[in-house]
N, CA, C and O atoms as a GROMACS GRO file, in nm:
protein
  340
    1MET      N    1  -5.846   4.012  -4.939
    1MET     CA    2  -5.878   3.872  -4.909
    1MET      C    3  -5.952   3.812  -5.028
    1MET      O    4  -6.036   3.877  -5.090
    2HIS      N    5  -5.920   3.686  -5.059
    2HIS     CA    6  -5.984   3.621  -5.172
    2HIS      C    7  -6.129   3.585  -5.139
    2HIS      O    8  -6.166   3.570  -5.023
    3GLY      N    9  -6.210   3.573  -5.245
    3GLY     CA   10  -6.349   3.535  -5.225
    3GLY      C   11  -6.361   3.390  -5.185
    3GLY      O   12  -6.267   3.313  -5.201
    4ARG      N   13  -6.473   3.354  -5.136
    4ARG     CA   14  -6.497   3.216  -5.092
    4ARG      C   15  -6.580   3.142  -5.197
    4ARG      O   16  -6.678   3.075  -5.164
    5LYS      N   17  -6.540   3.154  -5.322
    5LYS     CA   18  -6.617   3.097  -5.433
    5LYS      C   19  -6.591   2.948  -5.450
    5LYS      O   20  -6.487   2.896  -5.410
    6THR      N   21  -6.689   2.882  -5.508
    6THR     CA   22  -6.678   2.743  -5.548
    6THR      C   23  -6.711   2.736  -5.696
    6THR      O   24  -6.805   2.802  -5.741
    7GLY      N   25  -6.635   2.658  -5.771
    7GLY     CA   26  -6.662   2.643  -5.914
    7GLY      C   27  -6.539   2.602  -5.989
    7GLY      O   28  -6.439   2.559  -5.931
    8ARG      N   29  -6.548   2.615  -6.122
    8ARG     CA   30  -6.438   2.578  -6.211
    8ARG      C   31  -6.411   2.694  -6.306
    8ARG      O   32  -6.502   2.743  -6.373
    9LEU      N   33  -6.286   2.737  -6.311
    9LEU     CA   34  -6.240   2.837  -6.407
    9LEU      C   35  -6.178   2.762  -6.523
    9LEU      O   36  -6.075   2.696  -6.505
   10LYS      N   37  -6.238   2.772  -6.642
   10LYS     CA   38  -6.184   2.707  -6.761
   10LYS      C   39  -6.100   2.809  -6.838
   10LYS      O   40  -6.140   2.924  -6.853
   11ILE      N   41  -5.985   2.765  -6.885
   11ILE     CA   42  -5.889   2.852  -6.952
   11ILE      C   43  -5.847   2.789  -7.084
   11ILE      O   44  -5.816   2.670  -7.091
   12ARG      N   45  -5.846   2.872  -7.190
   12ARG     CA   46  -5.798   2.827  -7.320
   12ARG      C   47  -5.697   2.930  -7.369
   12ARG      O   48  -5.728   3.049  -7.377
   13ALA      N   49  -5.577   2.884  -7.402
   13ALA     CA   50  -5.472   2.971  -7.455
   13ALA      C   51  -5.394   2.893  -7.559
   13ALA      O   52  -5.356   2.779  -7.537
   14GLN      N   53  -5.372   2.956  -7.674
   14GLN     CA   54  -5.312   2.888  -7.788
   14GLN      C   55  -5.392   2.761  -7.817
   14GLN      O   56  -5.513   2.769  -7.836
   15SER      N   57  -5.327   2.646  -7.820
   15SER     CA   58  -5.400   2.522  -7.848
   15SER      C   59  -5.422   2.440  -7.721
   15SER      O   60  -5.471   2.327  -7.729
   16ASP      N   61  -5.388   2.495  -7.604
   16ASP     CA   62  -5.403   2.422  -7.479
   16ASP      C   63  -5.526   2.468  -7.402
   16ASP      O   64  -5.574   2.580  -7.419
   17THR      N   65  -5.575   2.380  -7.319
   17THR     CA   66  -5.686   2.413  -7.230
   17THR      C   67  -5.652   2.369  -7.089
   17THR      O   68  -5.570   2.280  -7.068
   18GLY      N   69  -5.717   2.432  -6.994
   18GLY     CA   70  -5.695   2.395  -6.855
   18GLY      C   71  -5.811   2.440  -6.770
   18GLY      O   72  -5.906   2.502  -6.817
   19GLU      N   73  -5.801   2.406  -6.643
   19GLU     CA   74  -5.904   2.449  -6.549
   19GLU      C   75  -5.847   2.452  -6.408
   19GLU      O   76  -5.753   2.381  -6.375
   20ILE      N   77  -5.908   2.538  -6.328
   20ILE     CA   78  -5.874   2.548  -6.186
   20ILE      C   79  -6.004   2.525  -6.109
   20ILE      O   80  -6.106   2.589  -6.137
   21HIS      N   81  -6.000   2.434  -6.012
   21HIS     CA   82  -6.117   2.400  -5.932
   21HIS      C   83  -6.107   2.471  -5.797
   21HIS      O   84  -6.005   2.463  -5.729
   22PHE      N   85  -6.214   2.540  -5.759
   22PHE     CA   86  -6.221   2.613  -5.632
   22PHE      C   87  -6.333   2.554  -5.546
   22PHE      O   88  -6.439   2.519  -5.596
   23VAL      N   89  -6.307   2.545  -5.417
   23VAL     CA   90  -6.410   2.505  -5.320
   23VAL      C   91  -6.396   2.597  -5.199
   23VAL      O   92  -6.295   2.594  -5.130
   24GLY      N   93  -6.497   2.678  -5.176
   24GLY     CA   94  -6.496   2.769  -5.062
   24GLY      C   95  -6.377   2.865  -5.064
   24GLY      O   96  -6.326   2.902  -4.959
   25GLY      N   97  -6.334   2.904  -5.183
   25GLY     CA   98  -6.221   2.996  -5.197
   25GLY      C   99  -6.086   2.929  -5.199
   25GLY      O  100  -5.985   2.995  -5.225
   26ASN      N  101  -6.080   2.799  -5.173
   26ASN     CA  102  -5.954   2.725  -5.179
   26ASN      C  103  -5.937   2.661  -5.315
   26ASN      O  104  -6.034   2.620  -5.379
   27ILE      N  105  -5.813   2.652  -5.360
   27ILE     CA  106  -5.784   2.589  -5.488
   27ILE      C  107  -5.765   2.440  -5.464
   27ILE      O  108  -5.671   2.399  -5.396
   28TYR      N  109  -5.855   2.359  -5.519
   28TYR     CA  110  -5.853   2.216  -5.496
   28TYR      C  111  -5.770   2.141  -5.599
   28TYR      O  112  -5.706   2.040  -5.566
   29ASN      N  113  -5.769   2.189  -5.723
   29ASN     CA  114  -5.696   2.120  -5.828
   29ASN      C  115  -5.675   2.215  -5.944
   29ASN      O  116  -5.747   2.314  -5.960
   30ALA      N  117  -5.576   2.184  -6.026
   30ALA     CA  118  -5.551   2.257  -6.149
   30ALA      C  119  -5.508   2.156  -6.255
   30ALA      O  120  -5.435   2.062  -6.226
   31LEU      N  121  -5.555   2.178  -6.377
   31LEU     CA  122  -5.522   2.091  -6.490
   31LEU      C  123  -5.479   2.180  -6.606
   31LEU      O  124  -5.550   2.275  -6.640
   32TRP      N  125  -5.364   2.153  -6.666
   32TRP     CA  126  -5.318   2.230  -6.781
   32TRP      C  127  -5.242   2.136  -6.872
   32TRP      O  128  -5.139   2.080  -6.832
   33ALA      N  129  -5.292   2.119  -6.995
   33ALA     CA  130  -5.231   2.025  -7.089
   33ALA      C  131  -5.216   1.892  -7.015
   33ALA      O  132  -5.316   1.835  -6.971
   34LYS      N  133  -5.095   1.840  -7.001
   34LYS     CA  134  -5.075   1.712  -6.932
   34LYS      C  135  -5.034   1.730  -6.786
   34LYS      O  136  -5.007   1.632  -6.717
   35LEU      N  137  -5.030   1.854  -6.739
   35LEU     CA  138  -4.990   1.883  -6.601
   35LEU      C  139  -5.109   1.876  -6.507
   35LEU      O  140  -5.223   1.900  -6.547
   36ARG      N  141  -5.081   1.843  -6.380
   36ARG     CA  142  -5.185   1.836  -6.278
   36ARG      C  143  -5.135   1.900  -6.150
   36ARG      O  144  -5.015   1.906  -6.126
   37GLY      N  145  -5.227   1.949  -6.067
   37GLY     CA  146  -5.194   2.002  -5.936
   37GLY      C  147  -5.120   2.135  -5.942
   37GLY      O  148  -5.145   2.218  -6.029
   38GLU      N  149  -5.027   2.154  -5.848
   38GLU     CA  150  -4.956   2.281  -5.836
   38GLU      C  151  -4.876   2.313  -5.962
   38GLU      O  152  -4.867   2.429  -6.003
   39GLU      N  153  -4.817   2.211  -6.024
   39GLU     CA  154  -4.739   2.233  -6.146
   39GLU      C  155  -4.826   2.296  -6.256
   39GLU      O  156  -4.780   2.385  -6.327
   40ALA      N  157  -4.948   2.249  -6.269
   40ALA     CA  158  -5.041   2.306  -6.368
   40ALA      C  159  -5.079   2.449  -6.331
   40ALA      O  160  -5.088   2.535  -6.417
   41PHE      N  161  -5.102   2.473  -6.202
   41PHE     CA  162  -5.138   2.608  -6.156
   41PHE      C  163  -5.027   2.706  -6.192
   41PHE      O  164  -5.054   2.814  -6.244
   42TYR      N  165  -4.901   2.670  -6.163
   42TYR     CA  166  -4.788   2.759  -6.191
   42TYR      C  167  -4.771   2.780  -6.342
   42TYR      O  168  -4.734   2.890  -6.385
   43ALA      N  169  -4.797   2.678  -6.422
   43ALA     CA  170  -4.788   2.693  -6.567
   43ALA      C  171  -4.891   2.794  -6.617
   43ALA      O  172  -4.861   2.874  -6.706
   44MET      N  173  -5.011   2.792  -6.562
   44MET     CA  174  -5.115   2.886  -6.605
   44MET      C  175  -5.085   3.029  -6.561
   44MET      O  176  -5.128   3.124  -6.626
   45LEU      N  177  -5.012   3.046  -6.450
   45LEU     CA  178  -4.975   3.181  -6.408
   45LEU      C  179  -4.883   3.248  -6.510
   45LEU      O  180  -4.877   3.370  -6.516
   46ARG      N  181  -4.812   3.169  -6.590
   46ARG     CA  182  -4.721   3.224  -6.691
   46ARG      C  183  -4.795   3.274  -6.816
   46ARG      O  184  -4.734   3.340  -6.900
   47LEU      N  185  -4.924   3.243  -6.828
   47LEU     CA  186  -5.000   3.286  -6.945
   47LEU      C  187  -5.020   3.437  -6.941
   47LEU      O  188  -5.042   3.496  -6.835
   48ASP      N  189  -5.013   3.499  -7.058
   48ASP     CA  190  -5.042   3.642  -7.064
   48ASP      C  191  -5.161   3.673  -7.155
   48ASP      O  192  -5.193   3.789  -7.179
   49ASP      N  193  -5.227   3.568  -7.204
   49ASP     CA  194  -5.344   3.586  -7.290
   49ASP      C  195  -5.423   3.456  -7.289
   49ASP      O  196  -5.367   3.348  -7.272
   50GLY      N  197  -5.553   3.468  -7.306
   50GLY     CA  198  -5.636   3.349  -7.313
   50GLY      C  199  -5.783   3.383  -7.296
   50GLY      O  200  -5.820   3.498  -7.272
   51ASP      N  201  -5.865   3.281  -7.309
   51ASP     CA  202  -6.009   3.294  -7.289
   51ASP      C  203  -6.045   3.222  -7.160
   51ASP      O  204  -5.996   3.112  -7.133
   52PHE      N  205  -6.130   3.285  -7.080
   52PHE     CA  206  -6.165   3.234  -6.949
   52PHE      C  207  -6.316   3.225  -6.936
   52PHE      O  208  -6.389   3.312  -6.985
   53SER      N  209  -6.363   3.120  -6.870
   53SER     CA  210  -6.506   3.110  -6.838
   53SER      C  211  -6.519   3.042  -6.701
   53SER      O  212  -6.440   2.956  -6.665
   54LEU      N  213  -6.621   3.084  -6.626
   54LEU     CA  214  -6.642   3.033  -6.490
   54LEU      C  215  -6.772   2.954  -6.485
   54LEU      O  216  -6.876   3.001  -6.530
   55ASP      N  217  -6.764   2.835  -6.430
   55ASP     CA  218  -6.882   2.751  -6.406
   55ASP      C  219  -6.902   2.745  -6.254
   55ASP      O  220  -6.836   2.666  -6.186
   56PRO      N  221  -6.992   2.828  -6.199
   56PRO     CA  222  -7.011   2.832  -6.053
   56PRO      C  223  -7.083   2.710  -5.997
   56PRO      O  224  -7.091   2.694  -5.875
   57ASN      N  225  -7.135   2.623  -6.083
   57ASN     CA  226  -7.208   2.505  -6.036
   57ASN      C  227  -7.121   2.380  -6.029
   57ASN      O  228  -7.166   2.276  -5.982
   58PHE      N  229  -6.997   2.391  -6.074
   58PHE     CA  230  -6.906   2.276  -6.075
   58PHE      C  231  -6.870   2.235  -5.932
   58PHE      O  232  -6.845   2.320  -5.847
   59GLN      N  233  -6.867   2.106  -5.907
   59GLN     CA  234  -6.825   2.051  -5.778
   59GLN      C  235  -6.697   1.971  -5.800
   59GLN      O  236  -6.697   1.873  -5.874
   60ALA      N  237  -6.589   2.012  -5.737
   60ALA     CA  238  -6.460   1.944  -5.752
   60ALA      C  239  -6.469   1.801  -5.700
   60ALA      O  240  -6.518   1.778  -5.590
   61PRO      N  241  -6.420   1.704  -5.779
   61PRO     CA  242  -6.430   1.564  -5.736
   61PRO      C  243  -6.333   1.528  -5.624
   61PRO      O  244  -6.361   1.438  -5.544
   62GLN      N  245  -6.217   1.597  -5.616
   62GLN     CA  246  -6.121   1.567  -5.510
   62GLN      C  247  -6.026   1.684  -5.490
   62GLN      O  248  -6.006   1.765  -5.580
   63GLN      N  249  -5.968   1.691  -5.372
   63GLN     CA  250  -5.870   1.795  -5.342
   63GLN      C  251  -5.732   1.739  -5.369
   63GLN      O  252  -5.688   1.644  -5.303
   64VAL      N  253  -5.662   1.798  -5.466
   64VAL     CA  254  -5.527   1.756  -5.503
   64VAL      C  255  -5.426   1.854  -5.445
   64VAL      O  256  -5.318   1.814  -5.400
   65ILE      N  257  -5.459   1.983  -5.446
   65ILE     CA  258  -5.370   2.088  -5.398
   65ILE      C  259  -5.404   2.117  -5.252
   65ILE      O  260  -5.518   2.148  -5.219
   66GLN      N  261  -5.304   2.106  -5.165
   66GLN     CA  262  -5.326   2.129  -5.022
   66GLN      C  263  -5.286   2.270  -4.978
   66GLN      O  264  -5.333   2.318  -4.875
   67ALA      N  265  -5.199   2.338  -5.055
   67ALA     CA  266  -5.149   2.471  -5.017
   67ALA      C  267  -5.262   2.573  -5.021
   67ALA      O  268  -5.355   2.561  -5.101
   68ASN      N  269  -5.253   2.674  -4.934
   68ASN     CA  270  -5.355   2.779  -4.937
   68ASN      C  271  -5.332   2.870  -5.057
   68ASN      O  272  -5.220   2.878  -5.108
   69PRO      N  273  -5.435   2.940  -5.104
   69PRO     CA  274  -5.423   3.024  -5.224
   69PRO      C  275  -5.312   3.128  -5.217
   69PRO      O  276  -5.244   3.153  -5.316
   70GLU      N  277  -5.294   3.189  -5.101
   70GLU     CA  278  -5.190   3.291  -5.088
   70GLU      C  279  -5.051   3.231  -5.108
   70GLU      O  280  -4.966   3.291  -5.174
   71ALA      N  281  -5.027   3.113  -5.051
   71ALA     CA  282  -4.898   3.046  -5.066
   71ALA      C  283  -4.874   3.008  -5.212
   71ALA      O  284  -4.762   3.020  -5.262
   72LEU      N  285  -4.978   2.961  -5.280
   72LEU     CA  286  -4.965   2.927  -5.423
   72LEU      C  287  -4.928   3.050  -5.506
   72LEU      O  288  -4.839   3.044  -5.591
   73LEU      N  289  -4.996   3.161  -5.480
   73LEU     CA  290  -4.967   3.283  -5.556
   73LEU      C  291  -4.828   3.336  -5.526
   73LEU      O  292  -4.758   3.380  -5.618
   74LEU      N  293  -4.786   3.334  -5.401
   74LEU     CA  294  -4.652   3.381  -5.367
   74LEU      C  295  -4.545   3.296  -5.434
   74LEU      O  296  -4.449   3.349  -5.489
   75GLU      N  297  -4.562   3.165  -5.431
   75GLU     CA  298  -4.465   3.077  -5.496
   75GLU      C  299  -4.466   3.097  -5.648
   75GLU      O  300  -4.361   3.098  -5.712
   76GLY      N  301  -4.585   3.113  -5.704
   76GLY     CA  302  -4.595   3.138  -5.848
   76GLY      C  303  -4.526   3.267  -5.889
   76GLY      O  304  -4.458   3.271  -5.991
   77MET      N  305  -4.543   3.372  -5.810
   77MET     CA  306  -4.478   3.500  -5.840
   77MET      C  307  -4.326   3.488  -5.824
   77MET      O  308  -4.250   3.549  -5.900
   78ARG      N  309  -4.281   3.411  -5.726
   78ARG     CA  310  -4.138   3.388  -5.709
   78ARG      C  311  -4.081   3.318  -5.831
   78ARG      O  312  -3.974   3.355  -5.880
   79GLN      N  313  -4.152   3.217  -5.881
   79GLN     CA  314  -4.107   3.144  -6.000
   79GLN      C  315  -4.101   3.237  -6.121
   79GLN      O  316  -4.006   3.232  -6.199
   80LEU      N  317  -4.204   3.321  -6.137
   80LEU     CA  318  -4.205   3.416  -6.250
   80LEU      C  319  -4.089   3.513  -6.240
   80LEU      O  320  -4.025   3.545  -6.341
   81ASP      N  321  -4.061   3.560  -6.120
   81ASP     CA  322  -3.952   3.653  -6.098
   81ASP      C  323  -3.818   3.590  -6.135
   81ASP      O  324  -3.735   3.652  -6.202
   82GLU      N  325  -3.797   3.466  -6.089
   82GLU     CA  326  -3.671   3.397  -6.121
   82GLU      C  327  -3.659   3.369  -6.270
   82GLU      O  328  -3.549   3.377  -6.325
   83ALA      N  329  -3.767   3.336  -6.336
   83ALA     CA  330  -3.764   3.309  -6.479
   83ALA      C  331  -3.732   3.434  -6.559
   83ALA      O  332  -3.674   3.426  -6.668
   84GLY      N  333  -3.770   3.551  -6.505
   84GLY     CA  334  -3.746   3.677  -6.575
   84GLY      C  335  -3.605   3.729  -6.560
   84GLY      O  336  -3.569   3.827  -6.625
   85ARG      N  337  -3.524   3.668  -6.476
   85ARG     CA  338  -3.388   3.716  -6.452
   85ARG      C  339  -3.292   3.669  -6.556
   85ARG      O  340  -3.173   3.701  -6.550
   0.00000   0.00000   0.00000
């Protein structure tokens, strides 16, 4: 089971940066380059290298992603699987 953390995970890979916002263990938003929401989350799942930092004091300004974390991860893994074929 995932943790019930709140905060912001900042990600830097190549020349792009992004972040994932968590509230009570739920993913509220994701930002990657010019992408937002679920599309940004799935783009970051494709990364295989990068620098990560967590800000546990960050408060997400709004909830953009409505799907639960497990559904996001399952869909992301499905997309990765299809891309690898």
